[in-house]
C-alpha positions, 0 to 999 in steps of 0.5 A: 980362146974359145968360150963354149956356151950352153943356153937354157931359159933361165940359166946358161953354162960357159966353158973356157980354158986358161993356162991349160985349166978348164973353167966351167961356170953357170950364170943366171940369164939375167942382166946381173948374170950377163954382166958377171959373165962379161967381166969373167971372160977375156975380151979377146975370146971367141964366143960360140953357142947353139941356136936354141930357139929364141933364147940365144938371141939376147946373149948373142946380141949383147956380146956383139954390141960389146964388140966381142966375136960371136958365132951361132951354130946349128944344133944338129952340127953339135949333135953330130959332133958329139956322136962322132966323139962318142960322147954320152954325157948330157948335162948343161956343163958337158954341153958347154964343154962340147961346144967349146971343143967343137969351136977349138977344132973348127972355124965357125962363121962369125954372127951378126944380128939381123936388121930391124926390118928383117927381124920384123919380117921373121917374127911376123912370118913365124906368127903367120906360119903358126896361124896357118898350122892352127887353121889346118888343125882346126879344119881337120877337127871340123872334118872329124866332127862332121862324121859324128853320129850326133853333132854338137851344135855348140861345138860346130858354132865355136869351130866356125867362130874360131876359123873366121878369126884365124882367117882374119888374123892370117889376112892381116898378117899377110897384109903386114908382111906385104907392107914391110916388104914393099917398104924396104925391098920394093925393087927386089920384090918388083924384080922377082915378080918379073919371073914368069909364074912367080907370084906375090906370095912366093916373092914375099916368102923368098925375100923373108927366108933369105933376108933380102937374099943376103943370107946365102953366098951361092945358089947351092947353099940356098937350094940346100936350105930350101930343100930342092937339091937332089941327093944320091944314095950309092955305095960300091956295087951293092948299094943303089938307093933311089935318089930324092931331094934333101928335105932338110930345108924350108917346107913352106917355100918348097911347097910354093915353088912346087905349085909355081912349077905347074904354071911355069911349064907353059909360061916360063920359056926355060922351064918349058924347055926343061919340062919337054926334055924331061918328059921325053926322057920319061921322068915322073911328073913329081921329079919334073916339078921339083926340077922346075922348082929348082930352076925357078929358085935359080932364076930368083937368085940370079935376078936378086944378086945381079940386080936385073929383071928377068930375061928369057935370053939369060934364064 
């Protein structure tokens, strides 16, 4: 039995079928509502929900702790399933039914919570990204303000104060992340640092987004998540689109790997060979850099899963 769950901030809707009859109920997202939901649903049921920001985490954790089978799926998958079914209704009740139908027709992966250290890394990492984005916005405002015909001394001072504060918070957050990683993933961090051109920030980012390289079973899924895997756009004899990378993944690590590719051309033997081959074929610089970034990611994955340091003989 599949129980489809649509979650919002204050309530959640559930849909399941008993003896061919659909049951749909709405519950308050409170301790009392969670208890009532647990009592209403069979223990052998399989619970399926979307990853809705942070709202799904409490319910998923409670179900997991009570030995229930839980799956958390990507909202984009449910959206595409809805489009495939030509479903136009958009209500909480209809969404719960849709999620249940998807679970009945597919075989969703089981969900398990992150470890305490991974949870800490993810939350601190998310906060760091927020602060970096806020700093970028502030710097853009400073640039715009510098072109004012009559600049406000007060506003200029406030911007400087805020920028200094953001820089301090970013440094503190980066230091905290480094402390946590070196405490729980010191060996993995050291091995990643043996890869030529991989620096501290890139090594930290790789460990954080992969959960210590425990989230991905193969390099293809990791490459797709990072967004460095190439795509083709060809169909028949008339559609011949330009190939590009699938930018569906993590932009921050993609940016760091791209920056690493510049130094990898000279200090990383296999990347240097790749660069030479692609230059001889007349490939554009951006294409070459992305290919090198992909190579670095493959090296990092191999170093992590095989528990070995980097070696040019096996790169």
